[in-house]
Phi, psi and omega in degrees: 000131180282151178251126179247159172231157186230149177241150169261129181244129177231173178095202180205163184296335181281310184271344180120151177254147179236138184239131181236137179135196011274156175249144185289330179224153183303321182298322178296318179297317181294317178298317179298315181296320178298321180286320190261348181225040181303131178081000179249156174284141174208161179230149174255124181241138176282129178273119180245147179273130178294143182252000000 
């Protein structure tokens, strides 16, 4: 089974993007973002290792 990690991404391309994490599972990233960025847009991104 592969292991993935996830990042919370906030901001925008004009003002800047901010990355938080990594989180071991998507649900942890989403819960953290809901608590810490309530009412703001955020995205959950899978962190991949370059090959």
